[in-house]
C-alpha atoms as an extended CHARMM CRD file, in Angstrom:
* protein
*
       283  EXT
         1         1  MET       CA             -1.6560000000      -11.7210000000        3.5050000000  PROA      1               0.0000000000
         2         2  HSD       CA             -4.0600000000      -12.9990000000        0.6520000000  PROA      2               0.0000000000
         3         3  ARG       CA             -1.3690000000      -15.4520000000       -0.5000000000  PROA      3               0.0000000000
         4         4  ILE       CA             -1.0840000000      -16.8890000000        2.8300000000  PROA      4               0.0000000000
         5         5  ALA       CA             -4.8330000000      -17.2550000000        3.2300000000  PROA      5               0.0000000000
         6         6  ALA       CA             -4.9560000000      -19.0700000000       -0.1600000000  PROA      6               0.0000000000
         7         7  CYS       CA             -2.2480000000      -21.4740000000        0.8780000000  PROA      7               0.0000000000
         8         8  VAL       CA             -3.9820000000      -22.1980000000        4.2120000000  PROA      8               0.0000000000
         9         9  LEU       CA             -7.2000000000      -22.8350000000        2.2520000000  PROA      9               0.0000000000
        10        10  ALA       CA             -5.5010000000      -25.1220000000       -0.1270000000  PROA      10              0.0000000000
        11        11  VAL       CA             -3.9010000000      -27.1430000000        2.5800000000  PROA      11              0.0000000000
        12        12  LEU       CA             -7.1950000000      -27.4690000000        4.3850000000  PROA      12              0.0000000000
        13        13  ALA       CA             -8.8630000000      -28.7890000000        1.0790000000  PROA      13              0.0000000000
        14        14  VAL       CA             -6.4100000000      -31.3920000000        0.6760000000  PROA      14              0.0000000000
        15        15  VAL       CA             -6.7310000000      -32.4250000000        4.4910000000  PROA      15              0.0000000000
        16        16  LEU       CA            -10.5570000000      -32.3900000000        4.5810000000  PROA      16              0.0000000000
        17        17  PHE       CA            -11.4140000000      -33.3960000000        0.9950000000  PROA      17              0.0000000000
        18        18  GLY       CA             -8.5290000000      -35.0360000000       -0.5500000000  PROA      18              0.0000000000
        19        19  VAL       CA             -8.8350000000      -33.0490000000       -3.7230000000  PROA      19              0.0000000000
        20        20  PRO       CA             -6.5580000000      -29.9410000000       -4.2570000000  PROA      20              0.0000000000
        21        21  ALA       CA             -8.6700000000      -26.6420000000       -4.1230000000  PROA      21              0.0000000000
        22        22  THR       CA             -6.5510000000      -25.2380000000       -6.7020000000  PROA      22              0.0000000000
        23        23  ALA       CA             -6.5830000000      -28.2990000000       -9.1110000000  PROA      23              0.0000000000
        24        24  GLY       CA             -7.8160000000      -26.1280000000      -12.0220000000  PROA      24              0.0000000000
        25        25  ALA       CA             -4.8510000000      -23.7720000000      -11.7850000000  PROA      25              0.0000000000
        26        26  HSD       CA             -2.4300000000      -26.5910000000      -11.9720000000  PROA      26              0.0000000000
        27        27  GLY       CA             -4.2440000000      -28.4790000000      -14.9010000000  PROA      27              0.0000000000
        28        28  PRO       CA             -7.3430000000      -30.6090000000      -14.7910000000  PROA      28              0.0000000000
        29        29  LEU       CA             -8.2950000000      -33.0150000000      -12.0210000000  PROA      29              0.0000000000
        30        30  ARG       CA             -6.9220000000      -36.4660000000      -12.8630000000  PROA      30              0.0000000000
        31        31  TYR       CA            -10.0370000000      -38.6500000000      -12.6130000000  PROA      31              0.0000000000
        32        32  VAL       CA            -10.2420000000      -42.4260000000      -13.0600000000  PROA      32              0.0000000000
        33        33  ALA       CA            -13.6410000000      -43.9680000000      -13.2650000000  PROA      33              0.0000000000
        34        34  LEU       CA            -13.7040000000      -47.7800000000      -12.3080000000  PROA      34              0.0000000000
        35        35  GLY       CA            -16.7020000000      -50.0110000000      -11.9080000000  PROA      35              0.0000000000
        36        36  ASP       CA            -19.4710000000      -52.0770000000      -13.3110000000  PROA      36              0.0000000000
        37        37  SER       CA            -22.4530000000      -51.4380000000      -15.7060000000  PROA      37              0.0000000000
        38        38  TYR       CA            -24.0630000000      -48.8810000000      -13.4730000000  PROA      38              0.0000000000
        39        39  SER       CA            -20.9400000000      -46.9080000000      -13.8190000000  PROA      39              0.0000000000
        40        40  ALA       CA            -20.5030000000      -47.6630000000      -17.5350000000  PROA      40              0.0000000000
        41        41  ALA       CA            -24.2210000000      -46.6750000000      -18.1270000000  PROA      41              0.0000000000
        42        42  SER       CA            -24.6990000000      -49.9520000000      -20.3080000000  PROA      42              0.0000000000
        43        43  GLY       CA            -27.4020000000      -49.6370000000      -22.6820000000  PROA      43              0.0000000000
        44        44  VAL       CA            -27.5490000000      -45.6920000000      -22.5810000000  PROA      44              0.0000000000
        45        45  LEU       CA            -27.1400000000      -43.8790000000      -25.8900000000  PROA      45              0.0000000000
        46        46  PRO       CA            -24.5310000000      -42.6070000000      -27.1340000000  PROA      46              0.0000000000
        47        47  PRO       CA            -22.0290000000      -45.6380000000      -26.9060000000  PROA      47              0.0000000000
        48        48  ASP       CA            -18.4850000000      -44.8930000000      -26.1110000000  PROA      48              0.0000000000
        49        49  LEU       CA            -16.8910000000      -45.7760000000      -29.3760000000  PROA      49              0.0000000000
        50        50  THR       CA            -13.3710000000      -45.7660000000      -27.6470000000  PROA      50              0.0000000000
        51        51  ALA       CA            -14.4480000000      -48.5890000000      -25.1160000000  PROA      51              0.0000000000
        52        52  PRO       CA            -14.1100000000      -52.3270000000      -25.6300000000  PROA      52              0.0000000000
        53        53  PRO       CA            -17.3990000000      -53.2490000000      -27.3700000000  PROA      53              0.0000000000
        54        54  MET       CA            -18.1360000000      -55.9040000000      -24.7230000000  PROA      54              0.0000000000
        55        55  CYS       CA            -17.9960000000      -53.1930000000      -21.9380000000  PROA      55              0.0000000000
        56        56  LEU       CA            -21.2090000000      -51.3490000000      -23.3390000000  PROA      56              0.0000000000
        57        57  ARG       CA            -19.7970000000      -48.1980000000      -21.9710000000  PROA      57              0.0000000000
        58        58  SER       CA            -21.7910000000      -44.9320000000      -22.6920000000  PROA      58              0.0000000000
        59        59  THR       CA            -20.4920000000      -41.2350000000      -22.9530000000  PROA      59              0.0000000000
        60        60  ALA       CA            -23.4670000000      -40.3000000000      -20.9480000000  PROA      60              0.0000000000
        61        61  ASN       CA            -22.4620000000      -42.3260000000      -17.8640000000  PROA      61              0.0000000000
        62        62  TYR       CA            -22.0360000000      -40.4100000000      -14.5270000000  PROA      62              0.0000000000
        63        63  PRO       CA            -18.1980000000      -40.2730000000      -14.9350000000  PROA      63              0.0000000000
        64        64  HSD       CA            -18.6820000000      -38.3760000000      -18.2470000000  PROA      64              0.0000000000
        65        65  VAL       CA            -21.1450000000      -36.0280000000      -16.6230000000  PROA      65              0.0000000000
        66        66  ILE       CA            -18.8540000000      -35.2810000000      -13.8230000000  PROA      66              0.0000000000
        67        67  ALA       CA            -15.9430000000      -34.6710000000      -15.9640000000  PROA      67              0.0000000000
        68        68  ALA       CA            -17.8840000000      -32.3970000000      -18.2510000000  PROA      68              0.0000000000
        69        69  ALA       CA            -19.1440000000      -30.3850000000      -15.0940000000  PROA      69              0.0000000000
        70        70  THR       CA            -15.6490000000      -30.2050000000      -13.4700000000  PROA      70              0.0000000000
        71        71  GLY       CA            -13.2940000000      -30.1650000000      -16.4110000000  PROA      71              0.0000000000
        72        72  ALA       CA            -11.6530000000      -33.1280000000      -15.0080000000  PROA      72              0.0000000000
        73        73  GLN       CA             -9.2660000000      -35.2470000000      -17.1850000000  PROA      73              0.0000000000
        74        74  LEU       CA            -11.3030000000      -38.5790000000      -17.3480000000  PROA      74              0.0000000000
        75        75  THR       CA             -9.8410000000      -42.0480000000      -17.6860000000  PROA      75              0.0000000000
        76        76  ASP       CA            -12.8700000000      -44.4500000000      -17.9480000000  PROA      76              0.0000000000
        77        77  VAL       CA            -12.3180000000      -48.0610000000      -17.5230000000  PROA      77              0.0000000000
        78        78  THR       CA            -15.7500000000      -48.7480000000      -16.4010000000  PROA      78              0.0000000000
        79        79  CYS       CA            -17.0920000000      -52.1220000000      -17.9210000000  PROA      79              0.0000000000
        80        80  GLY       CA            -20.4720000000      -53.8550000000      -17.8590000000  PROA      80              0.0000000000
        81        81  GLY       CA            -20.6470000000      -57.0530000000      -15.9700000000  PROA      81              0.0000000000
        82        82  ALA       CA            -17.4280000000      -56.2580000000      -13.9300000000  PROA      82              0.0000000000
        83        83  ASP       CA            -17.0010000000      -57.6760000000      -10.4600000000  PROA      83              0.0000000000
        84        84  THR       CA            -14.2280000000      -57.2200000000       -7.9420000000  PROA      84              0.0000000000
        85        85  GLY       CA            -12.1980000000      -59.6740000000       -9.5110000000  PROA      85              0.0000000000
        86        86  ASP       CA            -11.8450000000      -57.6690000000      -12.5900000000  PROA      86              0.0000000000
        87        87  TYR       CA            -10.0170000000      -55.0260000000      -10.7300000000  PROA      87              0.0000000000
        88        88  VAL       CA             -6.9800000000      -57.3140000000      -10.7440000000  PROA      88              0.0000000000
        89        89  THR       CA             -7.5270000000      -59.7190000000      -13.5730000000  PROA      89              0.0000000000
        90        90  GLU       CA             -8.5630000000      -59.2040000000      -17.4110000000  PROA      90              0.0000000000
        91        91  GLN       CA            -12.2920000000      -59.0640000000      -17.4300000000  PROA      91              0.0000000000
        92        92  HSD       CA            -12.1860000000      -59.9150000000      -21.2520000000  PROA      92              0.0000000000
        93        93  PRO       CA             -9.2540000000      -60.6480000000      -23.5060000000  PROA      93              0.0000000000
        94        94  GLY       CA             -7.3370000000      -57.2520000000      -24.1730000000  PROA      94              0.0000000000
        95        95  VAL       CA             -9.3180000000      -55.6430000000      -21.3170000000  PROA      95              0.0000000000
        96        96  ALA       CA             -6.6800000000      -54.7330000000      -18.7240000000  PROA      96              0.0000000000
        97        97  PRO       CA             -7.4510000000      -55.1750000000      -15.0370000000  PROA      97              0.0000000000
        98        98  GLN       CA             -9.1760000000      -51.9890000000      -13.8060000000  PROA      98              0.0000000000
        99        99  LEU       CA             -6.5600000000      -51.1140000000      -11.1990000000  PROA      99              0.0000000000
       100       100  ALA       CA             -4.0780000000      -50.7870000000      -13.9140000000  PROA      100             0.0000000000
       101       101  ALA       CA             -5.5760000000      -47.3780000000      -14.7650000000  PROA      101             0.0000000000
       102       102  LEU       CA             -4.5540000000      -45.9800000000      -11.3260000000  PROA      102             0.0000000000
       103       103  ALA       CA             -1.4190000000      -44.1220000000      -10.4680000000  PROA      103             0.0000000000
       104       104  ARG       CA              0.1850000000      -42.2320000000       -7.7930000000  PROA      104             0.0000000000
       105       105  ASP       CA             -0.7970000000      -38.8810000000       -9.1910000000  PROA      105             0.0000000000
       106       106  THR       CA             -4.5480000000      -39.8740000000       -9.6280000000  PROA      106             0.0000000000
       107       107  GLN       CA             -6.7020000000      -37.3590000000       -7.6690000000  PROA      107             0.0000000000
       108       108  LEU       CA            -10.1690000000      -38.7630000000       -7.8900000000  PROA      108             0.0000000000
       109       109  VAL       CA            -11.6040000000      -42.2980000000       -8.2560000000  PROA      109             0.0000000000
       110       110  THR       CA            -15.3100000000      -43.2900000000       -8.3560000000  PROA      110             0.0000000000
       111       111  MET       CA            -17.0030000000      -46.6780000000       -8.7420000000  PROA      111             0.0000000000
       112       112  THR       CA            -19.9650000000      -48.7520000000       -8.3050000000  PROA      112             0.0000000000
       113       113  ILE       CA            -18.9960000000      -52.3330000000       -7.6430000000  PROA      113             0.0000000000
       114       114  GLY       CA            -20.1530000000      -55.3140000000       -5.7650000000  PROA      114             0.0000000000
       115       115  GLY       CA            -23.5520000000      -56.0470000000       -7.3590000000  PROA      115             0.0000000000
       116       116  ASN       CA            -22.1550000000      -58.6790000000       -9.5550000000  PROA      116             0.0000000000
       117       117  ASP       CA            -20.0160000000      -60.4880000000       -7.1660000000  PROA      117             0.0000000000
       118       118  SER       CA            -21.0880000000      -64.0990000000       -6.5760000000  PROA      118             0.0000000000
       119       119  SER       CA            -23.8760000000      -63.3320000000       -9.0930000000  PROA      119             0.0000000000
       120       120  VAL       CA            -26.3530000000      -62.7140000000       -6.1220000000  PROA      120             0.0000000000
       121       121  PHE       CA            -27.9040000000      -59.5100000000       -7.4260000000  PROA      121             0.0000000000
       122       122  LEU       CA            -28.5850000000      -60.5820000000      -10.8210000000  PROA      122             0.0000000000
       123       123  ASP       CA            -29.4480000000      -64.3570000000       -9.7250000000  PROA      123             0.0000000000
       124       124  SER       CA            -31.8870000000      -62.7640000000       -7.2750000000  PROA      124             0.0000000000
       125       125  ILE       CA            -33.7440000000      -60.7190000000       -9.8880000000  PROA      125             0.0000000000
       126       126  LEU       CA            -33.8880000000      -63.6020000000      -12.3530000000  PROA      126             0.0000000000
       127       127  GLN       CA            -34.9820000000      -66.1460000000       -9.8090000000  PROA      127             0.0000000000
       128       128  CYS       CA            -37.4930000000      -63.8850000000       -8.3850000000  PROA      128             0.0000000000
       129       129  GLY       CA            -38.8060000000      -62.9710000000      -11.8540000000  PROA      129             0.0000000000
       130       130  ALA       CA            -39.2120000000      -66.6150000000      -12.7130000000  PROA      130             0.0000000000
       131       131  ALA       CA            -40.9740000000      -67.2380000000       -9.4130000000  PROA      131             0.0000000000
       132       132  GLY       CA            -43.2330000000      -64.3040000000       -9.9600000000  PROA      132             0.0000000000
       133       133  LEU       CA            -44.3200000000      -65.4300000000      -13.3030000000  PROA      133             0.0000000000
       134       134  SER       CA            -45.0740000000      -68.9240000000      -11.8770000000  PROA      134             0.0000000000
       135       135  THR       CA            -47.5820000000      -67.5510000000       -9.5530000000  PROA      135             0.0000000000
       136       136  LEU       CA            -48.8150000000      -64.6240000000      -11.8260000000  PROA      136             0.0000000000
       137       137  GLY       CA            -47.7210000000      -62.0630000000       -9.1160000000  PROA      137             0.0000000000
       138       138  ALA       CA            -49.4160000000      -63.6970000000       -5.9770000000  PROA      138             0.0000000000
       139       139  GLY       CA            -47.5250000000      -64.3050000000       -2.7350000000  PROA      139             0.0000000000
       140       140  SER       CA            -43.8210000000      -64.3610000000       -2.0960000000  PROA      140             0.0000000000
       141       141  PRO       CA            -42.5080000000      -67.4070000000       -3.7910000000  PROA      141             0.0000000000
       142       142  CYS       CA            -38.9660000000      -66.1040000000       -4.0970000000  PROA      142             0.0000000000
       143       143  GLU       CA            -38.6810000000      -65.2950000000       -0.3980000000  PROA      143             0.0000000000
       144       144  ASP       CA            -40.3710000000      -68.7360000000        0.4340000000  PROA      144             0.0000000000
       145       145  ARG       CA            -37.6400000000      -70.5970000000       -1.4970000000  PROA      145             0.0000000000
       146       146  TYR       CA            -34.6420000000      -68.6680000000       -0.9520000000  PROA      146             0.0000000000
       147       147  GLY       CA            -34.9400000000      -67.0660000000        2.4360000000  PROA      147             0.0000000000
       148       148  SER       CA            -32.0340000000      -65.2790000000        3.6470000000  PROA      148             0.0000000000
       149       149  SER       CA            -29.4470000000      -67.1450000000        1.3590000000  PROA      149             0.0000000000
       150       150  PHE       CA            -28.8820000000      -64.0820000000       -1.0010000000  PROA      150             0.0000000000
       151       151  GLU       CA            -28.2850000000      -61.5010000000        1.9700000000  PROA      151             0.0000000000
       152       152  ASP       CA            -26.1600000000      -63.9910000000        3.8010000000  PROA      152             0.0000000000
       153       153  THR       CA            -23.9310000000      -64.1410000000        0.6300000000  PROA      153             0.0000000000
       154       154  ILE       CA            -23.5810000000      -60.3790000000        0.7030000000  PROA      154             0.0000000000
       155       155  ARG       CA            -22.7730000000      -60.2700000000        4.3030000000  PROA      155             0.0000000000
       156       156  ASP       CA            -20.3270000000      -63.2930000000        4.2640000000  PROA      156             0.0000000000
       157       157  VAL       CA            -18.7190000000      -63.1710000000        0.8930000000  PROA      157             0.0000000000
       158       158  THR       CA            -19.4090000000      -59.7590000000       -0.8450000000  PROA      158             0.0000000000
       159       159  TYR       CA            -18.5540000000      -57.3630000000        2.1800000000  PROA      159             0.0000000000
       160       160  PRO       CA            -15.1620000000      -58.8020000000        2.9860000000  PROA      160             0.0000000000
       161       161  VAL       CA            -14.1960000000      -58.6710000000       -0.7930000000  PROA      161             0.0000000000
       162       162  LEU       CA            -15.2850000000      -55.1450000000       -1.0380000000  PROA      162             0.0000000000
       163       163  VAL       CA            -13.0650000000      -54.2220000000        2.0620000000  PROA      163             0.0000000000
       164       164  SER       CA             -9.9410000000      -55.8800000000        0.2640000000  PROA      164             0.0000000000
       165       165  THR       CA            -10.8960000000      -54.2150000000       -3.0330000000  PROA      165             0.0000000000
       166       166  LEU       CA            -11.2630000000      -50.7050000000       -1.6420000000  PROA      166             0.0000000000
       167       167  ARG       CA             -7.9270000000      -51.2160000000        0.1810000000  PROA      167             0.0000000000
       168       168  ALA       CA             -6.2700000000      -52.3780000000       -3.2490000000  PROA      168             0.0000000000
       169       169  VAL       CA             -7.6940000000      -49.0980000000       -4.8850000000  PROA      169             0.0000000000
       170       170  ARG       CA             -6.1630000000      -47.0210000000       -2.1670000000  PROA      170             0.0000000000
       171       171  ALA       CA             -2.8280000000      -48.4300000000       -2.4210000000  PROA      171             0.0000000000
       172       172  GLU       CA             -2.7350000000      -47.8840000000       -6.2020000000  PROA      172             0.0000000000
       173       173  ALA       CA             -3.9720000000      -44.3830000000       -5.8020000000  PROA      173             0.0000000000
       174       174  PRO       CA             -2.7180000000      -43.1030000000       -2.4600000000  PROA      174             0.0000000000
       175       175  ARG       CA             -3.2160000000      -39.4400000000       -2.9520000000  PROA      175             0.0000000000
       176       176  ALA       CA             -6.8340000000      -39.7060000000       -4.5510000000  PROA      176             0.0000000000
       177       177  ARG       CA            -10.0760000000      -39.0320000000       -3.0630000000  PROA      177             0.0000000000
       178       178  VAL       CA            -11.6950000000      -42.3960000000       -3.4710000000  PROA      178             0.0000000000
       179       179  ALA       CA            -15.5490000000      -42.6510000000       -3.6910000000  PROA      179             0.0000000000
       180       180  ILE       CA            -17.9350000000      -45.6390000000       -4.0220000000  PROA      180             0.0000000000
       181       181  LEU       CA            -21.6070000000      -45.1740000000       -4.8450000000  PROA      181             0.0000000000
       182       182  GLY       CA            -24.5670000000      -47.2690000000       -3.4430000000  PROA      182             0.0000000000
       183       183  TYR       CA            -26.9430000000      -48.5990000000       -6.0810000000  PROA      183             0.0000000000
       184       184  PRO       CA            -30.1190000000      -46.4620000000       -6.7300000000  PROA      184             0.0000000000
       185       185  TRP       CA            -33.4150000000      -48.0730000000       -5.9660000000  PROA      185             0.0000000000
       186       186  ILE       CA            -34.6600000000      -50.6570000000       -8.5090000000  PROA      186             0.0000000000
       187       187  LEU       CA            -38.0180000000      -51.3920000000       -6.7880000000  PROA      187             0.0000000000
       188       188  PRO       CA            -40.2320000000      -49.3470000000       -4.5420000000  PROA      188             0.0000000000
       189       189  ARG       CA            -40.8410000000      -50.2390000000       -0.9020000000  PROA      189             0.0000000000
       190       190  THR       CA            -44.0730000000      -52.0880000000       -1.6050000000  PROA      190             0.0000000000
       191       191  GLY       CA            -46.6940000000      -52.8920000000       -4.3160000000  PROA      191             0.0000000000
       192       192  GLY       CA            -44.4010000000      -53.1220000000       -7.2770000000  PROA      192             0.0000000000
       193       193  CYS       CA            -45.5170000000      -53.1840000000      -11.0490000000  PROA      193             0.0000000000
       194       194  PHE       CA            -45.9920000000      -56.5810000000      -12.3340000000  PROA      194             0.0000000000
       195       195  ASP       CA            -46.6250000000      -55.6710000000      -15.9220000000  PROA      195             0.0000000000
       196       196  ARG       CA            -43.1800000000      -54.1230000000      -15.9030000000  PROA      196             0.0000000000
       197       197  MET       CA            -41.2420000000      -55.7990000000      -13.3310000000  PROA      197             0.0000000000
       198       198  PRO       CA            -42.6530000000      -59.2330000000      -12.9930000000  PROA      198             0.0000000000
       199       199  ILE       CA            -41.9880000000      -59.7210000000       -9.3090000000  PROA      199             0.0000000000
       200       200  ALA       CA            -44.5630000000      -61.1580000000       -7.1490000000  PROA      200             0.0000000000
       201       201  GLU       CA            -46.2120000000      -58.5530000000       -4.7120000000  PROA      201             0.0000000000
       202       202  GLY       CA            -44.9080000000      -60.2520000000       -1.7370000000  PROA      202             0.0000000000
       203       203  ASP       CA            -41.4250000000      -60.4080000000       -3.0700000000  PROA      203             0.0000000000
       204       204  VAL       CA            -40.9880000000      -56.6200000000       -3.7350000000  PROA      204             0.0000000000
       205       205  PRO       CA            -40.0850000000      -55.7690000000       -0.1390000000  PROA      205             0.0000000000
       206       206  TYR       CA            -37.8420000000      -59.0490000000       -0.1220000000  PROA      206             0.0000000000
       207       207  LEU       CA            -35.8700000000      -57.7340000000       -3.2130000000  PROA      207             0.0000000000
       208       208  ARG       CA            -35.8890000000      -54.3400000000       -1.7020000000  PROA      208             0.0000000000
       209       209  SER       CA            -34.3680000000      -55.5790000000        1.5070000000  PROA      209             0.0000000000
       210       210  LEU       CA            -31.7210000000      -57.4020000000       -0.5670000000  PROA      210             0.0000000000
       211       211  GLN       CA            -30.6640000000      -54.2370000000       -2.1940000000  PROA      211             0.0000000000
       212       212  ALA       CA            -30.6100000000      -52.4280000000        1.2130000000  PROA      212             0.0000000000
       213       213  THR       CA            -28.3330000000      -55.1430000000        2.4010000000  PROA      213             0.0000000000
       214       214  LEU       CA            -26.0600000000      -54.6900000000       -0.4990000000  PROA      214             0.0000000000
       215       215  ASN       CA            -25.7910000000      -50.9870000000       -0.1260000000  PROA      215             0.0000000000
       216       216  ASP       CA            -25.2550000000      -51.4940000000        3.5660000000  PROA      216             0.0000000000
       217       217  ALA       CA            -22.3560000000      -53.5800000000        2.8940000000  PROA      217             0.0000000000
       218       218  ILE       CA            -20.8140000000      -51.1280000000        0.5230000000  PROA      218             0.0000000000
       219       219  GLU       CA            -21.1850000000      -48.3920000000        2.9550000000  PROA      219             0.0000000000
       220       220  ARG       CA            -19.5590000000      -50.3590000000        5.9170000000  PROA      220             0.0000000000
       221       221  ALA       CA            -16.7110000000      -51.5060000000        3.5780000000  PROA      221             0.0000000000
       222       222  ALA       CA            -16.0450000000      -47.8880000000        2.5660000000  PROA      222             0.0000000000
       223       223  ALA       CA            -16.1740000000      -46.6700000000        6.2550000000  PROA      223             0.0000000000
       224       224  ARG       CA            -13.6330000000      -49.4900000000        7.1230000000  PROA      224             0.0000000000
       225       225  THR       CA            -11.1390000000      -48.3810000000        4.5240000000  PROA      225             0.0000000000
       226       226  GLY       CA            -11.3440000000      -44.4460000000        4.6720000000  PROA      226             0.0000000000
       227       227  VAL       CA            -13.3440000000      -44.2790000000        1.2690000000  PROA      227             0.0000000000
       228       228  THR       CA            -16.1570000000      -41.7720000000        0.8170000000  PROA      228             0.0000000000
       229       229  TYR       CA            -19.6020000000      -43.5270000000        0.5310000000  PROA      229             0.0000000000
       230       230  VAL       CA            -22.0340000000      -41.7580000000       -1.9410000000  PROA      230             0.0000000000
       231       231  ASP       CA            -25.4130000000      -42.6610000000       -0.4660000000  PROA      231             0.0000000000
       232       232  MET       CA            -27.9440000000      -43.1100000000       -3.1720000000  PROA      232             0.0000000000
       233       233  ASN       CA            -31.0090000000      -44.4090000000       -0.9410000000  PROA      233             0.0000000000
       234       234  ARG       CA            -32.6830000000      -41.0410000000       -0.4150000000  PROA      234             0.0000000000
       235       235  VAL       CA            -32.0740000000      -39.2380000000       -3.6990000000  PROA      235             0.0000000000
       236       236  SER       CA            -33.1620000000      -42.2700000000       -5.7850000000  PROA      236             0.0000000000
       237       237  GLU       CA            -36.2810000000      -42.7200000000       -3.7650000000  PROA      237             0.0000000000
       238       238  GLY       CA            -39.2900000000      -42.4480000000       -5.7480000000  PROA      238             0.0000000000
       239       239  HSD       CA            -37.1640000000      -43.1140000000       -9.0090000000  PROA      239             0.0000000000
       240       240  ASP       CA            -37.3010000000      -46.7960000000       -9.2610000000  PROA      240             0.0000000000
       241       241  ALA       CA            -38.2370000000      -48.9000000000      -12.3990000000  PROA      241             0.0000000000
       242       242  CYS       CA            -41.9800000000      -48.6490000000      -11.7100000000  PROA      242             0.0000000000
       243       243  GLN       CA            -42.0150000000      -44.8470000000      -12.2190000000  PROA      243             0.0000000000
       244       244  PRO       CA            -43.0770000000      -43.4000000000      -15.5110000000  PROA      244             0.0000000000
       245       245  LEU       CA            -40.5580000000      -42.4880000000      -18.0270000000  PROA      245             0.0000000000
       246       246  GLY       CA            -38.8900000000      -39.0760000000      -17.0770000000  PROA      246             0.0000000000
       247       247  VAL       CA            -39.1630000000      -39.9890000000      -13.3800000000  PROA      247             0.0000000000
       248       248  ARG       CA            -37.6900000000      -43.3060000000      -13.1680000000  PROA      248             0.0000000000
       249       249  TRP       CA            -33.8400000000      -43.7140000000      -12.8590000000  PROA      249             0.0000000000
       250       250  VAL       CA            -33.7760000000      -47.2750000000      -13.5140000000  PROA      250             0.0000000000
       251       251  GLU       CA            -35.3470000000      -49.1370000000      -16.4690000000  PROA      251             0.0000000000
       252       252  PRO       CA            -37.7600000000      -51.8670000000      -16.0000000000  PROA      252             0.0000000000
       253       253  VAL       CA            -37.7390000000      -55.4650000000      -17.4450000000  PROA      253             0.0000000000
       254       254  LEU       CA            -40.7710000000      -54.7960000000      -19.7580000000  PROA      254             0.0000000000
       255       255  GLN       CA            -41.8410000000      -51.4440000000      -21.4190000000  PROA      255             0.0000000000
       256       256  GLY       CA            -38.4480000000      -49.8980000000      -20.9050000000  PROA      256             0.0000000000
       257       257  THR       CA            -36.3640000000      -47.6270000000      -23.2040000000  PROA      257             0.0000000000
       258       258  ASN       CA            -32.9980000000      -49.1830000000      -22.8370000000  PROA      258             0.0000000000
       259       259  ALA       CA            -31.5270000000      -52.2150000000      -24.3620000000  PROA      259             0.0000000000
       260       260  VAL       CA            -30.1490000000      -53.2560000000      -21.0340000000  PROA      260             0.0000000000
       261       261  ILE       CA            -32.7750000000      -53.8590000000      -18.6110000000  PROA      261             0.0000000000
       262       262  VAL       CA            -32.8190000000      -52.9870000000      -14.8400000000  PROA      262             0.0000000000
       263       263  HSD       CA            -30.0450000000      -50.4600000000      -15.3130000000  PROA      263             0.0000000000
       264       264  PRO       CA            -29.9400000000      -46.8220000000      -14.9960000000  PROA      264             0.0000000000
       265       265  ASN       CA            -31.0910000000      -44.5080000000      -17.9120000000  PROA      265             0.0000000000
       266       266  ALA       CA            -29.6970000000      -41.2100000000      -18.9000000000  PROA      266             0.0000000000
       267       267  LEU       CA            -31.6100000000      -39.3790000000      -16.1050000000  PROA      267             0.0000000000
       268       268  GLY       CA            -30.3730000000      -41.9060000000      -13.4680000000  PROA      268             0.0000000000
       269       269  GLU       CA            -26.6550000000      -41.3080000000      -14.4930000000  PROA      269             0.0000000000
       270       270  ARG       CA            -27.1160000000      -37.8780000000      -14.0990000000  PROA      270             0.0000000000
       271       271  GLY       CA            -28.7190000000      -38.2270000000      -10.8500000000  PROA      271             0.0000000000
       272       272  MET       CA            -25.8310000000      -40.4060000000       -9.9090000000  PROA      272             0.0000000000
       273       273  ALA       CA            -23.4760000000      -37.7070000000      -10.9860000000  PROA      273             0.0000000000
       274       274  ALA       CA            -25.2460000000      -34.9820000000       -9.0590000000  PROA      274             0.0000000000
       275       275  GLN       CA            -25.1780000000      -36.7870000000       -5.7770000000  PROA      275             0.0000000000
       276       276  THR       CA            -21.5080000000      -37.6880000000       -6.2410000000  PROA      276             0.0000000000
       277       277  MET       CA            -20.8250000000      -34.0410000000       -6.9990000000  PROA      277             0.0000000000
       278       278  ARG       CA            -22.7010000000      -33.0360000000       -4.0280000000  PROA      278             0.0000000000
       279       279  VAL       CA            -20.9800000000      -35.6170000000       -1.6110000000  PROA      279             0.0000000000
       280       280  LEU       CA            -17.7020000000      -34.7010000000       -2.8320000000  PROA      280             0.0000000000
       281       281  ARG       CA            -18.2810000000      -30.9190000000       -3.2130000000  PROA      281             0.0000000000
       282       282  LEU       CA            -17.0690000000      -30.9440000000       -6.7640000000  PROA      282             0.0000000000
       283       283  GLY       CA            -18.0870000000      -28.3130000000       -9.3530000000  PROA      283             0.0000000000
């Protein structure tokens, strides 16, 4: 009777969660980490000396945290600067397309991706930073100049590419539980911190809305393709780049501790790992 019950539980776990409940009994979970610099933890020490130098990958990134907590066998191909195109083509000479790391026996896949597509996210931060400096933090110069253009690109260009990318991931790893994370908040809802994030006060809600639109596109793409969405909005609230060291999950442009600005620090990567494990019921 106990053996029958155990078999039933194992089958239910595969059906409901996509990861065998007895994975540990048959060897470690086969886990592949894909994604961009938020997954690579670019700028966080210590660096992953086995990674291509241009990928700026850290062994303190959330995939390594998850692997350490679960005993998973990790294949980490995360790479700073990656966009969805780098899943199917070489990002750098000698750096294979990320989908090449997947196999039919892969059991778990995680990623952050989409923030670098069309350079919208990076361009918005750079352009809004320059605009904020030009007005010494007054007004909303970035919104006044660019209006809805950034969000329009996310809806019209980034979203459909995310859908096709997630479908490609599922095709390459048909038995895996696939999860895509949203991006943790970079800015607070209002106010900002011009001395550390030189964004005009009126543009803080504008950039916050842009990030919300990106996370919404990721969530919708996940729902459309049967991929698990790991929502970072609630858990990262109050941990934005304007918060003090030890509270913030994302490092600011100025007065930060990471060489790579506006990216998660080690605390942020641990927060991303914890939320992923919570959503996927790992560990």
